[in-house]
C-alpha positions in Angstrom: -2.0 -0.7 53.6 -3.0 -4.3 52.4 -6.0 -2.9 50.4 -4.0 0.1 48.9 -1.1 -2.2 47.5 -3.2 -4.3 45.0 -5.0 -1.1 43.8 -1.5 0.8 43.5 0.0 -2.2 41.7 -2.9 -2.6 39.3 -2.9 1.1 38.6 0.8 1.0 37.9 0.5 -2.0 35.7 -2.4 -0.5 33.6 -0.4 2.7 33.2 2.6 0.8 31.9 0.6 -1.2 29.4 -1.1 2.0 28.2 2.0 4.0 28.0 4.5 1.3 26.9 2.5 -1.7 25.7 2.0 -2.0 22.0 4.8 0.5 21.4 5.7 -1.5 18.2 6.7 0.6 15.3 7.9 4.3 15.2 6.0 7.4 14.9 5.9 9.1 11.5 5.9 12.9 10.8 2.2 13.0 11.6 2.6 11.2 15.1 1.0 8.0 13.8 2.8 4.6 14.7 3.9 2.6 11.6 5.9 -0.4 10.9 7.7 -1.4 7.7 5.6 -3.9 5.7 7.8 -5.0 2.7 5.6 -8.0 2.3 2.5 -6.0 1.6 3.3 -5.5 -2.0 5.0 -8.2 -4.2 5.8 -7.6 -7.8 8.1 -8.4 -10.6 11.6 -6.6 -10.5 11.0 -5.4 -14.2 7.6 -4.7 -15.7 7.3 -5.3 -19.5 5.5 -3.7 -22.4 5.5 -5.7 -25.6 2.7 -5.8 -28.3 2.7 -9.7 -27.9 1.5 -9.5 -24.2 -0.6 -6.2 -24.4 -3.7 -8.2 -24.0 -2.5 -11.1 -21.8 -1.8 -11.2 -18.0 1.6 -9.9 -17.2 3.1 -7.7 -14.6 1.5 -9.4 -11.5 1.2 -7.5 -8.3 0.1 -9.4 -5.2 -1.2 -7.4 -2.3 -1.2 -9.0 1.1 -2.8 -7.5 4.3 -4.8 -8.4 7.5 -7.4 -11.2 7.0 -10.7 -9.9 5.4 -9.2 -6.6 4.5 -9.1 -5.0 1.0 -6.8 -2.9 -1.1 -7.7 0.4 -2.9 -5.3 0.5 -5.8 -4.6 3.7 -7.7 -2.4 4.1 -10.7 -1.7 7.8 -11.3 -1.9 7.4 -15.2 -4.6 7.6 -17.7 -5.9 3.9 -18.0 -7.6 4.7 -21.4 -4.5 5.7 -23.1 -1.5 4.5 -20.8 -2.6 1.2 -19.5 -3.6 0.5 -15.9 -4.7 -2.2 -13.4 -6.7 -5.3 -14.4 -7.8 -8.5 -12.9 -8.5 -11.0 -15.6 -9.1 -9.1 -18.9 -6.1 -6.9 -19.9 -8.3 -5.1 -22.5 -10.3 -3.6 -19.4 -7.8 -1.4 -17.9 -8.8 0.9 -14.9 -6.5 3.4 -13.1 -8.5 2.5 -9.7 -9.5 -0.8 -8.5 -10.4 -2.3 -5.0 -9.6 -6.0 -4.3 -9.5 -8.4 -1.4 -6.2 -8.9 0.5 -4.3 -11.9 -1.1 -5.5 -10.9 -4.6 -3.0 -10.6 -7.6 -3.8 -7.9 -9.9 -2.0 -7.0 -13.1 -0.5 -3.8 -14.7 -0.9 -3.2 -18.4 1.5 -0.3 -19.7 -0.4 0.0 -22.8 1.0 -0.3 -26.4 4.7 0.0 -27.1 5.9 3.6 -27.6 2.9 5.1 -26.3 4.2 5.5 -22.7 7.7 6.6 -23.9 6.1 9.7 -25.5 4.1 10.7 -22.4 5.6 9.8 -19.1 9.1 8.6 -17.6 7.7 7.8 -14.2 4.4 6.5 -12.9 3.1 6.2 -9.2 1.1 3.3 -7.8 -0.8 3.8 -4.5 -2.2 1.1 -2.4 -4.2 1.6 0.7 -5.2 -1.3 3.1 -8.4 -1.0 4.9 -10.8 -3.0 7.0 -14.3 -1.9 7.5 -13.8 1.8 8.4 -10.0 1.5 9.5 -7.0 2.3 7.4 -4.5 -0.4 8.1 -1.6 0.7 6.0 -0.4 2.0 2.7 2.2 1.5 0.0 3.8 3.8 -2.7 5.4 2.3 -5.8 7.4 4.4 -8.3 7.7 2.9 -11.8 10.4 4.3 -14.0 10.7 3.8 -17.8 14.0 2.2 -18.8 13.0 1.8 -22.5 9.7 1.6 -24.3 9.5 -2.0 -23.4 11.0 -2.3 -19.8 9.9 -0.5 -16.6 11.5 -0.8 -13.1 9.5 -0.6 -10.0 10.6 0.6 -6.7 8.6 0.2 -3.4 9.3 3.6 -2.1 7.1 3.2 1.0 5.3 0.2 2.5 3.9 0.4 6.0 1.2 -0.9 8.3 -0.3 1.0 11.2 0.0 -1.4 14.0 -2.8 -1.9 16.5 -2.5 -0.5 20.2 -2.1 -3.1 22.7 -2.6 -5.5 19.7 -6.4 -5.0 19.7 -7.3 -1.4 18.9 -6.9 0.2 15.6 -5.2 3.5 15.4 -7.5 6.5 14.3 -5.9 7.2 10.7 -8.0 9.4 8.4 -7.9 9.4 4.6 -6.4 12.9 4.7 -3.5 11.8 6.8 -2.8 8.9 4.5 -3.0 11.3 1.5 -0.3 13.6 3.1 1.8 10.6 3.8 1.5 9.3 0.3 2.3 12.8 -1.1 5.5 13.0 1.0 6.7 9.7 -0.3 6.2 10.6 -3.8 8.5 13.8 -3.3 
C-alpha cells in the first residue's frame, strides 16, 4: 500500500494538470482555446486621409505579440489604388507586409476622394506567428465617415494560450482563416 499511494497520487496530479492546468481562455467555435488580447493592436481612434499627408507617415498601427514573433498584416484593399500599409515610405504602399512584434506600421488611405467612390468599409487582418506556430490574430474594421476621416474598430483580437504554459496549441492557417471570416461577418 505504501508503494501504491505515491504512484496513485502522482497519477492523479498529472491527470489534474493535463485536464485542468493551463485552462486559461475559453474555447471558440472550432474548439481552440483563446484569450482576449486587446493590447495586440494599438492604433489611432480616427484615421485620416488628406492630400497634405498622403506621402508622410500617419495612421500608426503598433503590433505587439510574444517575443521574437512576427505579424503577417493584410489589408483587404487594392494598395495601388486605395492605399495600404507601409513602414517608412508612404509612397510604397502594400496590401500585405510581415513585420516583427513591436513594430509600428502605417496605413495610407490613398488620395482624398478616391476611397469615397470605391469602398465604405475596409478590413485589416493581423496574424501573429512564431516559427511554425500561430499565436493569435486580430481583425480590424475601418469605416469611412467622410473622404477624409475613417474610424477603425478592433472586431476581434485574441491569442491562443499555451497548454500548461509551455506547449503551443496546434492551430492551422485554415482554422485562423475561418475564424477571421466569421469575425468579418
